[in-house]
Backbone as CSV, one residue per row, in Angstrom:
resi,resn,N_x,N_y,N_z,CA_x,CA_y,CA_z,C_x,C_y,C_z
1,UNK,-7.555,19.929,-10.523,-6.510,19.515,-9.590,-6.871,19.879,-8.153
2,UNK,-7.481,21.067,-7.973,-7.866,21.502,-6.633,-8.942,20.569,-6.056
3,UNK,-9.875,20.118,-6.912,-10.908,19.192,-6.446,-10.286,17.868,-6.015
4,UNK,-9.267,17.436,-6.763,-8.596,16.186,-6.422,-7.880,16.304,-5.074
5,UNK,-7.254,17.451,-4.841,-6.570,17.667,-3.564,-7.565,17.693,-2.409
6,UNK,-8.721,18.339,-2.640,-9.749,18.378,-1.595,-10.284,16.979,-1.305
7,UNK,-10.500,16.207,-2.367,-10.974,14.840,-2.173,-9.961,14.008,-1.403
8,UNK,-8.684,14.164,-1.753,-7.632,13.412,-1.062,-7.530,13.836,0.406
9,UNK,-7.643,15.138,0.667,-7.578,15.631,2.049,-8.749,15.102,2.877
10,UNK,-9.934,15.083,2.278,-11.096,14.561,2.997,-10.962,13.060,3.240
11,UNK,-10.377,12.354,2.267,-10.145,10.917,2.446,-9.171,10.666,3.601
12,UNK,-8.082,11.430,3.650,-7.095,11.270,4.725,-7.727,11.559,6.084
13,UNK,-8.579,12.578,6.148,-9.260,12.891,7.417,-10.186,11.748,7.833
14,UNK,-10.857,11.161,6.845,-11.742,10.038,7.145,-10.950,8.836,7.645
15,UNK,-9.809,8.559,7.016,-8.958,7.450,7.446,-8.454,7.683,8.869
16,UNK,-8.017,8.893,9.151,-7.492,9.215,10.477,-8.565,9.077,11.551
17,UNK,-9.805,9.419,11.203,-10.894,9.417,12.190,-11.559,8.054,12.338
18,UNK,-11.400,7.166,11.351,-12.102,5.874,11.371,-11.146,4.718,11.073
19,UNK,-10.128,4.497,11.905,-9.141,3.448,11.594,-9.728,2.045,11.560
20,UNK,-10.683,1.747,12.442,-11.262,0.401,12.475,-12.102,0.130,11.231
21,UNK,-12.897,1.105,10.823,-13.714,0.946,9.614,-12.835,0.785,8.384
22,UNK,-11.765,1.551,8.328,-10.826,1.448,7.208,-10.214,0.056,7.157
23,UNK,-9.888,-0.499,8.321,-9.301,-1.841,8.377,-10.262,-2.887,7.826
24,UNK,-11.555,-2.731,8.086,-12.539,-3.672,7.563,-12.587,-3.634,6.038
25,UNK,-12.550,-2.433,5.463,-12.533,-2.314,4.007,-11.246,-2.910,3.425
26,UNK,-10.122,-2.691,4.101,-8.854,-3.246,3.629,-8.897,-4.775,3.621
27,UNK,-9.458,-5.360,4.672,-9.550,-6.820,4.745,-10.444,-7.372,3.636
28,UNK,-11.552,-6.697,3.361,-12.440,-7.130,2.285,-11.719,-7.099,0.943
29,UNK,-10.956,-6.045,0.719,-10.229,-5.894,-0.538,-9.150,-6.965,-0.664
30,UNK,-8.460,-7.242,0.438,-7.387,-8.243,0.421,-7.933,-9.639,0.168
31,UNK,-8.982,-10.034,0.900,-9.559,-11.362,0.712,-10.192,-11.505,-0.667
32,UNK,-10.751,-10.418,-1.178,-11.307,-10.464,-2.525,-10.245,-10.738,-3.569
33,UNK,-9.078,-10.095,-3.426,-7.991,-10.328,-4.380,-7.452,-11.747,-4.264
34,UNK,-7.415,-12.294,-3.043,-6.951,-13.673,-2.858,-7.936,-14.671,-3.467
35,UNK,-9.228,-14.408,-3.299,-10.237,-15.284,-3.908,-10.158,-15.239,-5.426
36,UNK,-9.914,-14.041,-5.964,-9.780,-13.892,-7.412,-8.570,-14.659,-7.919
37,UNK,-7.498,-14.648,-7.141,-6.288,-15.382,-7.527,-6.556,-16.882,-7.552
38,UNK,-7.375,-17.369,-6.602,-7.673,-18.797,-6.539,-8.561,-19.239,-7.697
39,UNK,-9.452,-18.347,-8.148,-10.410,-18.696,-9.191,-9.916,-18.364,-10.589
40,UNK,-9.124,-17.301,-10.694,-8.747,-16.797,-12.010,-7.614,-17.608,-12.614
41,UNK,-7.640,-17.724,-13.927,-6.541,-18.374,-14.624,-5.360,-17.443,-14.782
42,UNK,-5.629,-16.145,-14.811,-4.574,-15.142,-14.904,-4.007,-14.855,-13.520
43,UNK,-2.756,-14.429,-13.460,-2.104,-14.142,-12.192,-1.810,-12.656,-12.035
44,UNK,-1.573,-11.961,-13.135,-1.147,-10.566,-13.058,-2.202,-9.693,-12.399
45,UNK,-3.470,-9.805,-12.830,-4.506,-8.936,-12.283,-4.779,-9.206,-10.807
46,UNK,-4.903,-10.459,-10.364,-5.043,-10.689,-8.917,-3.866,-10.156,-8.111
47,UNK,-2.639,-10.341,-8.633,-1.469,-9.833,-7.920,-1.455,-8.303,-7.893
48,UNK,-1.919,-7.687,-8.966,-2.013,-6.225,-8.991,-2.983,-5.738,-7.920
49,UNK,-4.119,-6.416,-7.797,-5.095,-6.052,-6.769,-4.537,-6.279,-5.377
50,UNK,-3.849,-7.403,-5.188,-3.298,-7.714,-3.867,-2.208,-6.716,-3.473
51,UNK,-1.333,-6.375,-4.409,-0.288,-5.392,-4.126,-0.895,-4.026,-3.842
52,UNK,-1.929,-3.671,-4.612,-2.599,-2.389,-4.394,-3.236,-2.324,-3.016
53,UNK,-3.843,-3.426,-2.574,-4.464,-3.441,-1.244,-3.422,-3.267,-0.145
54,UNK,-2.265,-3.898,-0.310,-1.198,-3.749,0.683,-0.628,-2.333,0.683
55,UNK,-0.453,-1.763,-0.502,0.048,-0.388,-0.580,-0.954,0.601,0.008
56,UNK,-2.243,0.344,-0.210,-3.261,1.196,0.369,-3.242,1.100,1.892
57,UNK,-3.054,-0.103,2.416,-2.956,-0.281,3.866,-1.751,0.465,4.423
58,UNK,-0.629,0.410,3.714,0.570,1.132,4.132,0.323,2.643,4.129
59,UNK,-0.306,3.121,3.067,-0.636,4.552,2.985,-1.541,4.973,4.134
60,UNK,-2.530,4.134,4.450,-3.460,4.466,5.526,-2.769,4.471,6.887
61,UNK,-1.823,3.544,7.091,-1.062,3.543,8.348,-0.273,4.834,8.507
62,UNK,0.366,5.263,7.427,1.132,6.515,7.476,0.207,7.689,7.752
63,UNK,-0.972,7.675,7.136,-1.944,8.742,7.354,-2.420,8.777,8.801
64,UNK,-2.642,7.613,9.384,-3.123,7.544,10.761,-2.065,8.028,11.740
65,UNK,-0.812,7.684,11.476,0.263,8.137,12.366,0.416,9.652,12.335
66,UNK,0.274,10.237,11.152,0.199,11.690,10.994,1.368,12.397,11.675
67,UNK,2.580,12.011,11.289,3.759,12.661,11.868,4.946,12.471,10.926
68,UNK,5.963,13.327,11.008,7.167,13.126,10.194,7.957,11.931,10.714
69,UNK,8.604,11.217,9.795,9.345,10.016,10.159,10.842,10.253,10.051
70,UNK,11.636,9.618,10.939,13.094,9.685,10.810,13.570,8.879,9.617
71,UNK,14.848,9.002,9.322,15.421,8.368,8.128,15.217,6.861,8.126
72,UNK,15.440,6.217,9.282,15.305,4.774,9.335,13.894,4.294,9.030
73,UNK,12.887,5.008,9.525,11.500,4.632,9.269,11.133,4.854,7.810
74,UNK,11.642,5.924,7.215,11.388,6.175,5.796,11.951,5.036,4.946
75,UNK,13.144,4.579,5.297,13.736,3.453,4.567,12.893,2.193,4.748
76,UNK,12.383,1.981,5.950,11.508,0.829,6.188,10.254,0.900,5.325
77,UNK,9.715,2.095,5.167,8.519,2.261,4.334,8.816,1.862,2.893
78,UNK,9.937,2.326,2.347,10.266,2.002,0.959,10.591,0.523,0.784
79,UNK,11.249,-0.079,1.773,11.499,-1.522,1.706,10.191,-2.307,1.763
80,UNK,9.238,-1.802,2.524,7.927,-2.451,2.580,7.217,-2.356,1.235
81,UNK,7.358,-1.219,0.558,6.767,-1.072,-0.779,7.341,-2.125,-1.722
82,UNK,8.660,-2.330,-1.657,9.297,-3.342,-2.509,8.748,-4.732,-2.187
83,UNK,8.615,-5.055,-0.893,8.119,-6.377,-0.515,6.674,-6.588,-0.948
84,UNK,5.854,-5.550,-0.848,4.454,-5.675,-1.246,4.302,-5.884,-2.759
85,UNK,5.285,-5.435,-3.531,5.168,-5.502,-4.998,6.060,-6.562,-5.630
86,UNK,6.846,-7.284,-4.839,7.858,-8.168,-5.414,7.245,-9.305,-6.240
87,UNK,6.144,-9.884,-5.776,5.517,-10.957,-6.556,4.963,-10.405,-7.863
88,UNK,4.387,-9.213,-7.814,3.881,-8.575,-9.038,5.010,-8.343,-10.028
89,UNK,6.173,-7.905,-9.533,7.328,-7.718,-10.411,7.757,-9.041,-11.046
90,UNK,7.757,-10.111,-10.256,8.158,-11.415,-10.781,7.173,-11.916,-11.824
91,UNK,5.883,-11.784,-11.528,4.855,-12.230,-12.475,4.964,-11.449,-13.784
92,UNK,5.185,-10.144,-13.676,5.326,-9.316,-14.875,6.560,-9.714,-15.670
93,UNK,7.661,-10.020,-14.969,8.892,-10.437,-15.646,8.683,-11.745,-16.401
94,UNK,7.962,-12.684,-15.785,7.702,-13.966,-16.446,6.848,-13.769,-17.691
95,UNK,5.896,-12.847,-17.614,5.037,-12.593,-18.780,5.825,-12.008,-19.946
96,UNK,6.943,-11.351,-19.629,7.798,-10.788,-20.685,8.847,-11.770,-21.180
97,UNK,8.976,-12.900,-20.493,9.981,-13.893,-20.882,10.700,-14.421,-19.662
98,UNK,10.764,-15.740,-19.523,11.354,-16.332,-18.325,12.839,-16.044,-18.179
99,UNK,13.467,-15.617,-19.258,14.906,-15.342,-19.182,15.223,-14.151,-18.291
100,UNK,14.262,-13.223,-18.118,14.529,-12.055,-17.283,14.012,-12.251,-15.856
101,UNK,13.439,-13.430,-15.587,12.893,-13.683,-14.236,13.983,-13.644,-13.177
102,UNK,15.059,-14.399,-13.372,16.117,-14.468,-12.370,16.821,-13.122,-12.170
103,UNK,17.148,-12.355,-13.217,17.726,-11.026,-12.982,16.818,-10.103,-12.171
104,UNK,15.510,-10.151,-12.434,14.572,-9.312,-11.676,14.547,-9.739,-10.216
105,UNK,14.484,-11.049,-9.972,14.495,-11.560,-8.598,15.778,-11.146,-7.887
106,UNK,16.909,-11.287,-8.569,18.201,-10.948,-7.972,18.275,-9.467,-7.636
107,UNK,17.796,-8.624,-8.538,17.827,-7.180,-8.292,16.987,-6.809,-7.070
108,UNK,15.803,-7.386,-6.962,14.931,-7.088,-5.821,15.571,-7.551,-4.512
109,UNK,16.150,-8.729,-4.511,16.774,-9.236,-3.290,18.004,-8.416,-2.905
110,UNK,18.742,-7.938,-3.882,19.905,-7.089,-3.590,19.456,-5.770,-2.968
111,UNK,18.398,-5.168,-3.514,17.873,-3.919,-2.957,17.419,-4.123,-1.516
112,UNK,16.698,-5.201,-1.266,16.226,-5.483,0.091,17.398,-5.733,1.036
113,UNK,18.404,-6.449,0.541,19.562,-6.765,1.369,20.337,-5.502,1.747
114,UNK,20.578,-4.641,0.777,21.308,-3.400,1.045,20.540,-2.524,2.034
115,UNK,19.239,-2.394,1.840,18.431,-1.586,2.740,18.448,-2.118,4.162
116,UNK,18.320,-3.427,4.320,18.320,-4.016,5.654,19.700,-3.917,6.312
117,UNK,20.757,-4.105,5.543,22.104,-3.957,6.101,22.344,-2.527,6.571
118,UNK,21.800,-1.576,5.841,21.925,-0.169,6.251,21.181,0.069,7.569
119,UNK,20.009,-0.521,7.712,19.255,-0.372,8.963,20.011,-1.002,10.133
120,UNK,20.652,-2.145,9.884,21.389,-2.815,10.950,22.621,-2.009,11.346
121,UNK,23.372,-1.558,10.350,24.635,-0.867,10.619,24.415,0.562,11.109
122,UNK,23.536,1.291,10.445,23.364,2.709,10.737,22.431,2.955,11.918
123,UNK,21.375,2.164,12.008,20.346,2.419,13.016,20.255,1.324,14.083
124,UNK,21.218,0.389,14.072,21.284,-0.666,15.089,19.961,-1.420,15.241
125,UNK,19.335,-1.731,14.109,18.068,-2.456,14.137,18.336,-3.943,14.358
126,UNK,17.589,-4.523,15.276,17.677,-5.952,15.545,16.320,-6.586,15.300
127,UNK,16.311,-7.761,14.696,15.074,-8.466,14.363,14.135,-7.574,13.555
128,UNK,14.535,-7.265,12.351,13.707,-6.456,11.459,12.527,-7.295,10.989
129,UNK,11.343,-6.735,11.056,10.131,-7.486,10.728,9.962,-7.586,9.210
130,UNK,9.000,-8.409,8.807,8.605,-8.537,7.399,7.113,-8.243,7.289
131,UNK,6.730,-7.148,6.663,7.564,-6.102,6.074,8.238,-5.251,7.148
132,UNK,9.300,-4.527,6.800,10.028,-3.739,7.804,9.173,-2.703,8.527
133,UNK,8.229,-2.070,7.802,7.306,-1.128,8.437,6.079,-1.930,8.880
134,UNK,6.013,-2.239,10.160,4.973,-3.131,10.667,3.589,-2.494,10.553
135,UNK,2.602,-3.235,10.038,1.232,-2.708,9.974,0.696,-2.389,11.357
136,UNK,-0.067,-1.331,11.447,-0.642,-0.924,12.719,-1.805,-1.819,13.106
137,UNK,-1.963,-2.011,14.398,-3.147,-2.676,14.944,-4.198,-1.594,15.181
138,UNK,-5.239,-1.579,14.355,-6.206,-0.478,14.408,-6.984,-0.451,15.724
139,UNK,-7.189,-1.610,16.345,-7.882,-1.621,17.632,-7.037,-0.947,18.704
140,UNK,-5.733,-1.160,18.662,-4.854,-0.500,19.624,-4.833,1.010,19.400
141,UNK,-5.027,1.425,18.158,-5.071,2.851,17.863,-6.232,3.513,18.601
142,UNK,-7.385,2.877,18.575,-8.539,3.414,19.289,-8.269,3.503,20.785
143,UNK,-7.587,2.490,21.329,-7.270,2.515,22.755,-6.346,3.682,23.092
144,UNK,-5.339,3.923,22.230,-4.434,5.034,22.459,-5.173,6.368,22.412
145,UNK,-6.085,6.491,21.498,-6.809,7.751,21.363,-7.745,7.989,22.537
146,UNK,-8.290,6.926,23.080,-9.117,7.075,24.269,-8.297,7.568,25.452
147,UNK,-7.011,7.296,25.424,-6.126,7.760,26.498,-5.457,9.084,26.149
148,UNK,-5.917,9.735,25.079,-5.366,11.034,24.653,-3.905,10.937,24.284
149,UNK,-3.555,9.858,23.576,-2.177,9.705,23.089,-2.214,9.410,21.601
150,UNK,-2.696,10.331,20.803,-2.919,10.034,19.386,-1.666,9.905,18.557
151,UNK,-0.543,10.428,19.046,0.632,10.439,18.174,1.783,9.623,18.751
152,UNK,1.459,8.671,19.596,2.502,7.811,20.158,2.201,6.348,19.848
153,UNK,1.620,6.129,18.672,1.156,4.796,18.327,2.292,3.823,18.058
154,UNK,3.426,4.334,17.617,4.511,3.463,17.201,5.457,3.151,18.367
155,UNK,5.254,3.798,19.503,6.200,3.691,20.602,6.355,2.265,21.104
156,UNK,5.241,1.591,21.291,5.288,0.260,21.892,6.007,-0.733,21.016
157,UNK,6.130,-0.418,19.703,6.732,-1.392,18.800,8.216,-1.160,18.603
158,UNK,8.612,0.075,18.516,9.988,0.339,18.137,10.770,1.003,19.262
159,UNK,10.376,2.208,19.640,11.157,2.953,20.617,11.188,2.246,21.965
160,UNK,10.022,1.775,22.435,9.975,1.116,23.734,10.760,-0.188,23.720
161,UNK,10.626,-0.930,22.615,11.352,-2.179,22.515,12.849,-1.967,22.533
162,UNK,13.329,-0.954,21.806,14.752,-0.669,21.776,15.231,-0.137,23.117
163,UNK,14.397,0.668,23.783,14.768,1.203,25.090,14.901,0.084,26.119
164,UNK,13.955,-0.866,26.076,14.024,-2.002,27.001,15.274,-2.830,26.740
165,UNK,15.587,-2.998,25.462,16.781,-3.758,25.100,18.033,-3.082,25.633
166,UNK,18.169,-1.791,25.390,19.357,-1.060,25.821,19.482,-1.016,27.333
167,UNK,18.323,-0.823,28.022,18.361,-0.746,29.477,18.842,-2.049,30.087
168,UNK,18.396,-3.169,29.516,18.797,-4.462,30.047,20.244,-4.771,29.687
169,UNK,20.624,-4.420,28.479,22.001,-4.685,28.063,22.997,-3.909,28.898
170,UNK,22.615,-2.756,29.379,23.524,-1.967,30.205,23.832,-2.681,31.511
171,UNK,22.943,-3.557,31.933,23.162,-4.288,33.177,23.837,-5.633,32.936
172,UNK,24.013,-5.993,31.729,24.630,-7.281,31.397,25.838,-7.051,30.494
173,UNK,26.272,-8.128,29.924,27.424,-8.036,29.033,26.951,-7.512,27.680
174,UNK,26.881,-6.188,27.553,26.310,-5.569,26.354,27.097,-5.903,25.099
175,UNK,28.396,-5.805,25.183,29.209,-6.020,23.989,29.047,-7.405,23.401
176,UNK,29.114,-8.428,24.255,29.025,-9.809,23.774,27.657,-10.102,23.176
177,UNK,26.599,-9.680,23.875,25.256,-9.957,23.396,24.948,-9.207,22.110
178,UNK,25.368,-7.962,22.017,25.104,-7.176,20.822,25.806,-7.769,19.609
179,UNK,27.008,-8.295,19.796,27.714,-8.929,18.688,26.957,-10.168,18.200
180,UNK,26.434,-10.939,19.140,25.673,-12.135,18.767,24.428,-11.767,17.975
181,UNK,23.679,-10.776,18.463,22.452,-10.362,17.783,22.759,-9.723,16.436
182,UNK,23.855,-8.991,16.379,24.265,-8.361,15.124,24.592,-9.420,14.075
183,UNK,25.347,-10.443,14.468,25.693,-11.518,13.535,24.454,-12.283,13.092
184,UNK,23.540,-12.507,14.027,22.319,-13.241,13.684,21.518,-12.515,12.609
185,UNK,21.377,-11.205,12.753,20.588,-10.454,11.786,21.331,-10.292,10.465
186,UNK,22.647,-10.219,10.527,23.444,-10.114,9.301,23.289,-11.381,8.449
187,UNK,23.441,-12.551,9.056,23.355,-13.778,8.258,21.924,-14.001,7.773
188,UNK,20.939,-13.580,8.561,19.552,-13.706,8.109,19.295,-12.796,6.911
189,UNK,19.897,-11.613,6.924,19.725,-10.667,5.822,20.416,-11.142,4.556
190,UNK,21.569,-11.790,4.708,22.326,-12.267,3.552,21.819,-13.606,3.023
191,UNK,20.955,-14.269,3.767,20.467,-15.596,3.379,19.843,-15.638,1.977
192,UNK,18.957,-14.699,1.587,18.372,-14.776,0.237,19.415,-14.736,-0.876
193,UNK,20.460,-13.925,-0.704,21.497,-13.864,-1.734,22.296,-15.161,-1.779
194,UNK,22.595,-15.728,-0.598,23.307,-17.013,-0.562,22.477,-18.109,-1.216
195,UNK,21.178,-18.090,-0.960,20.300,-19.095,-1.574,20.237,-18.921,-3.087
196,UNK,20.144,-17.681,-3.549,20.092,-17.434,-4.994,21.363,-17.916,-5.687
197,UNK,22.515,-17.638,-5.070,23.786,-18.043,-5.677,23.881,-19.564,-5.784
198,UNK,23.553,-20.265,-4.711,23.628,-21.732,-4.748,22.559,-22.318,-5.669
199,UNK,21.390,-21.685,-5.727,20.342,-22.168,-6.624,20.755,-21.992,-8.080
200,UNK,21.419,-20.874,-8.372,21.893,-20.630,-9.731,22.969,-21.653,-10.119
201,UNK,23.814,-22.025,-9.156,24.936,-22.929,-9.452,24.497,-24.394,-9.481
202,UNK,23.666,-24.798,-8.494,23.296,-26.214,-8.366,21.931,-26.547,-8.970
203,UNK,21.071,-25.521,-9.183,19.750,-25.768,-9.733,18.656,-25.687,-8.669
204,UNK,17.424,-25.416,-9.114,16.312,-25.219,-8.185,15.918,-26.503,-7.469
205,UNK,16.177,-27.659,-8.059,15.771,-28.935,-7.470,16.847,-29.543,-6.575
206,UNK,17.958,-28.849,-6.392,19.064,-29.389,-5.604,18.791,-29.233,-4.105
207,UNK,19.361,-30.160,-3.319,19.250,-30.075,-1.864,20.193,-29.028,-1.280
208,UNK,21.212,-28.595,-2.016,22.228,-27.691,-1.471,21.632,-26.332,-1.075
209,UNK,20.939,-25.616,-1.975,20.355,-24.340,-1.549,19.290,-24.519,-0.476
210,UNK,18.546,-25.608,-0.523,17.520,-25.881,0.489,18.152,-26.038,1.869
211,UNK,19.209,-26.853,1.954,19.886,-27.100,3.227,20.608,-25.859,3.736
212,UNK,21.247,-25.130,2.823,21.963,-23.918,3.221,20.997,-22.909,3.843
213,UNK,19.864,-22.693,3.183,18.882,-21.737,3.686,18.324,-22.182,5.036
214,UNK,18.023,-23.465,5.173,17.496,-23.977,6.437,18.506,-23.818,7.566
215,UNK,19.751,-24.114,7.310,20.787,-23.976,8.344,20.936,-22.527,8.789
216,UNK,20.902,-21.607,7.835,21.008,-20.186,8.184,19.819,-19.748,9.021
217,UNK,18.621,-20.179,8.635,17.423,-19.820,9.401,17.503,-20.338,10.832
218,UNK,17.865,-21.593,10.982,17.940,-22.191,12.321,19.013,-21.495,13.156
219,UNK,20.182,-21.245,12.562,21.267,-20.580,13.290,20.865,-19.171,13.712
220,UNK,20.261,-18.424,12.796,19.847,-17.054,13.104,18.780,-17.020,14.194
221,UNK,17.783,-17.880,14.073,16.720,-17.908,15.084,17.253,-18.313,16.451
222,UNK,18.192,-19.244,16.472,18.767,-19.683,17.743,19.518,-18.547,18.416
223,UNK,20.316,-17.818,17.650,21.046,-16.690,18.226,20.109,-15.563,18.646
224,UNK,19.040,-15.366,17.873,18.105,-14.274,18.187,17.226,-14.574,19.391
225,UNK,17.251,-15.801,19.885,16.490,-16.110,21.097,16.944,-15.251,22.275
226,UNK,18.178,-14.756,22.213,18.673,-13.889,23.273,17.896,-12.579,23.332
227,UNK,17.354,-12.147,22.182,16.601,-10.896,22.157,15.368,-10.993,23.032
228,UNK,14.726,-12.155,23.033,13.487,-12.328,23.782,13.727,-12.148,25.274
229,UNK,14.917,-12.511,25.747,15.205,-12.386,27.170,15.284,-10.930,27.605
230,UNK,15.730,-10.058,26.698,15.934,-8.654,27.078,14.932,-7.711,26.438
231,UNK,14.206,-8.164,25.401,13.228,-7.318,24.719,12.021,-8.160,24.322
232,UNK,11.116,-8.424,25.246,9.951,-9.264,24.939,9.071,-8.698,23.836
233,UNK,9.154,-7.394,23.559,8.323,-6.798,22.520,8.674,-7.319,21.133
234,UNK,9.844,-7.929,20.984,10.258,-8.463,19.684,9.903,-9.933,19.519
235,UNK,9.193,-10.498,20.489,8.859,-11.917,20.469,8.056,-12.294,19.218
236,UNK,7.107,-11.447,18.831,6.237,-11.761,17.697,7.032,-11.927,16.401
237,UNK,8.049,-11.097,16.219,8.848,-11.179,14.994,9.601,-12.508,14.943
238,UNK,10.179,-12.898,16.067,10.906,-14.163,16.091,9.957,-15.346,15.906
239,UNK,8.763,-15.276,16.485,7.789,-16.346,16.312,7.362,-16.465,14.850
240,UNK,7.238,-15.329,14.166,6.914,-15.362,12.743,8.007,-16.066,11.952
241,UNK,9.254,-15.840,12.325,10.364,-16.501,11.624,10.356,-18.002,11.881
242,UNK,10.013,-18.401,13.090,9.908,-19.830,13.371,8.752,-20.453,12.589
243,UNK,7.617,-19.765,12.529,6.475,-20.273,11.768,6.802,-20.381,10.288
244,UNK,7.634,-19.480,9.798,7.990,-19.488,8.385,8.835,-20.701,8.016
245,UNK,9.399,-21.384,9.011,10.150,-22.602,8.729,9.260,-23.691,8.136
246,UNK,7.959,-23.604,8.376,7.033,-24.591,7.805,7.016,-24.536,6.282
247,UNK,7.420,-23.396,5.719,7.455,-23.281,4.264,8.460,-24.247,3.635
248,UNK,9.412,-24.735,4.420,10.400,-25.665,3.861,9.742,-26.961,3.388
249,UNK,8.557,-27.287,3.932,7.839,-28.472,3.462,7.280,-28.264,2.057
250,UNK,7.101,-27.002,1.651,6.571,-26.707,0.319,7.669,-26.363,-0.683
251,UNK,8.890,-26.331,-0.233,9.995,-25.946,-1.102,10.665,-27.171,-1.693
252,UNK,11.094,-27.024,-2.934,11.806,-28.117,-3.606,13.193,-28.260,-2.988
253,UNK,13.697,-29.515,-2.888,13.135,-30.771,-3.406,12.309,-31.560,-2.374
254,UNK,12.168,-31.051,-1.138,11.438,-31.809,-0.121,9.978,-32.015,-0.518
255,UNK,9.374,-31.009,-1.141,7.959,-31.112,-1.521,7.734,-32.305,-2.438
256,UNK,8.585,-32.463,-3.442,8.419,-33.579,-4.377,8.644,-34.921,-3.683
257,UNK,9.622,-34.969,-2.778,9.929,-36.234,-2.090,8.854,-36.608,-1.082
258,UNK,8.161,-35.602,-0.548,7.226,-35.843,0.545,5.781,-35.960,0.088
259,UNK,5.367,-35.070,-0.826,3.944,-34.962,-1.156,3.561,-35.521,-2.526
260,UNK,4.524,-35.805,-3.365,4.202,-36.302,-4.696,4.431,-37.800,-4.834
261,UNK,4.516,-38.496,-3.711,4.651,-39.952,-3.747,3.275,-40.585,-3.960
262,UNK,3.268,-41.818,-4.382,1.996,-42.505,-4.645,1.164,-42.653,-3.377
263,UNK,1.828,-42.871,-2.229,1.105,-43.023,-0.965,0.400,-41.730,-0.579
264,UNK,1.076,-40.572,-0.747,0.470,-39.287,-0.400,-0.656,-38.937,-1.364
265,UNK,-0.500,-39.296,-2.618,-1.567,-39.029,-3.589,-2.809,-39.859,-3.262
266,UNK,-2.597,-41.100,-2.862,-3.721,-41.944,-2.461,-4.405,-41.401,-1.209
267,UNK,-3.608,-40.926,-0.246,-4.180,-40.336,0.963,-4.973,-39.082,0.638
268,UNK,-4.465,-38.267,-0.280,-5.189,-37.053,-0.686,-6.527,-37.412,-1.322
269,UNK,-6.536,-38.430,-2.154,-7.788,-38.846,-2.804,-8.823,-39.336,-1.794
270,UNK,-8.345,-39.910,-0.706,-9.268,-40.361,0.338,-9.798,-39.176,1.145
271,UNK,-8.926,-38.227,1.454,-9.323,-37.094,2.304,-10.313,-36.162,1.610
272,UNK,-10.171,-35.983,0.303,-11.061,-35.041,-0.386,-12.478,-35.600,-0.507
273,UNK,-12.672,-36.870,-0.121,-14.017,-37.440,-0.131,-14.814,-37.050,1.117
274,UNK,-14.128,-36.507,2.137,-14.800,-36.121,3.380,-15.625,-34.865,3.131
275,UNK,-16.894,-34.831,3.498,-17.735,-33.638,3.269,-17.157,-32.399,3.948
276,UNK,-17.300,-31.275,3.296,-16.859,-29.945,3.752,-15.335,-29.883,3.849
277,UNK,-14.743,-30.752,4.690,-13.284,-30.767,4.819,-12.622,-31.027,3.472
278,UNK,-13.209,-31.925,2.685,-12.654,-32.240,1.380,-12.686,-31.064,0.429
279,UNK,-13.741,-30.234,0.528,-13.845,-29.050,-0.335,-12.736,-28.049,-0.005
280,UNK,-12.558,-27.816,1.301,-11.507,-26.879,1.734,-10.133,-27.409,1.352
281,UNK,-9.920,-28.701,1.581,-8.625,-29.299,1.245,-8.353,-29.224,-0.249
282,UNK,-9.374,-29.470,-1.057,-9.203,-29.413,-2.507,-8.840,-28.006,-2.961
283,UNK,-9.464,-26.996,-2.336,-9.144,-25.603,-2.674,-7.694,-25.275,-2.347
284,UNK,-7.240,-25.737,-1.173,-5.853,-25.485,-0.764,-4.882,-26.201,-1.698
285,UNK,-5.189,-27.455,-2.006,-4.299,-28.235,-2.875,-4.232,-27.658,-4.283
286,UNK,-5.319,-27.055,-4.731,-5.310,-26.430,-6.053,-4.469,-25.156,-6.066
287,UNK,-4.397,-24.467,-4.924,-3.643,-23.213,-4.858,-2.143,-23.436,-4.703
288,UNK,-1.765,-24.540,-4.025,-0.352,-24.760,-3.718,0.533,-24.793,-4.970
289,UNK,0.184,-25.557,-6.025,1.060,-25.548,-7.218,1.196,-24.164,-7.838
290,UNK,0.128,-23.370,-7.799,0.185,-22.022,-8.372,1.148,-21.138,-7.587
291,UNK,1.085,-21.228,-6.256,1.964,-20.396,-5.434,3.404,-20.896,-5.469
292,UNK,3.598,-22.200,-5.603,4.961,-22.741,-5.661,5.666,-22.351,-6.949
293,UNK,4.921,-21.915,-7.923,5.485,-21.569,-9.221,6.302,-20.286,-9.154
294,UNK,6.100,-19.484,-8.109,6.740,-18.176,-8.020,7.709,-18.128,-6.849
295,UNK,8.882,-17.600,-7.126,9.979,-17.588,-6.165,9.618,-16.834,-4.892
296,UNK,9.026,-15.650,-5.017,8.838,-14.797,-3.855,7.748,-15.295,-2.911
297,UNK,6.893,-16.191,-3.354,5.911,-16.758,-2.444,6.592,-17.671,-1.416
298,UNK,7.655,-18.344,-1.828,8.301,-19.325,-0.961,9.645,-18.845,-0.415
299,UNK,10.380,-18.048,-1.185,11.745,-17.714,-0.809,11.973,-16.223,-0.595
300,UNK,10.933,-15.467,-0.355,11.110,-14.028,-0.198,11.981,-13.680,0.998
301,UNK,11.825,-14.433,2.100,12.539,-14.117,3.341,13.447,-15.265,3.734
């Protein structure tokens, strides 16, 4: 046991001293698991590797920060663990029987919803990222260390952003704006549960859950645009939410109406004949049905 502790301590010291090198190994591990998922007929083992790589990255970020965390950050870490493992949980549930798939999905979404609502209510969090504990930029870590600021790595993301928000709100109509941002994040947090309920009632192929989810996303993003005016540091999170709207093209029933028509199939057959581009396109098209098969790939957020 003592040897194991020494090995772990030396590993943590190596991670703390070499953040960029560690990031390269993490990327290799992540891309390797994704390639295995594309090639393998099994899903559980690739997902296990992918979840493990994300958890290892999270562990390394915590090691690099090397400081005690407040309650809100600890909750973000645990919510991130749930998000990194949610697809693995779903795949495992399906392997045990599809009847337990929906209860497992519902339980995970309820846990995430409760945790995020607690962050909003208790810690006044606005525009919570996905995952809630944002991965560190290892290149920025080196820059901070060159400036002799080794333990202020998280400031630019959370504390500074919140300080800028509060400082600006004090000069404007704080109450009105805060209510708008609060409502925006509340409806965004409740969206997965609303989608699950309508999907359970109307079915996975119905337009009702699809439209409901899209309307909530658009409404939330529109209201959250106010955050960018007073806290530019949160711009990346909102841009990620806008980019995630593209997933609606892969979600049922729009996917079947748009991409499974005879005209689109004929166009696909023509495009895959193009050298190099056709190979890449064929690889992507082969992966899409596999990823669409699992709820958390498309409807996690």
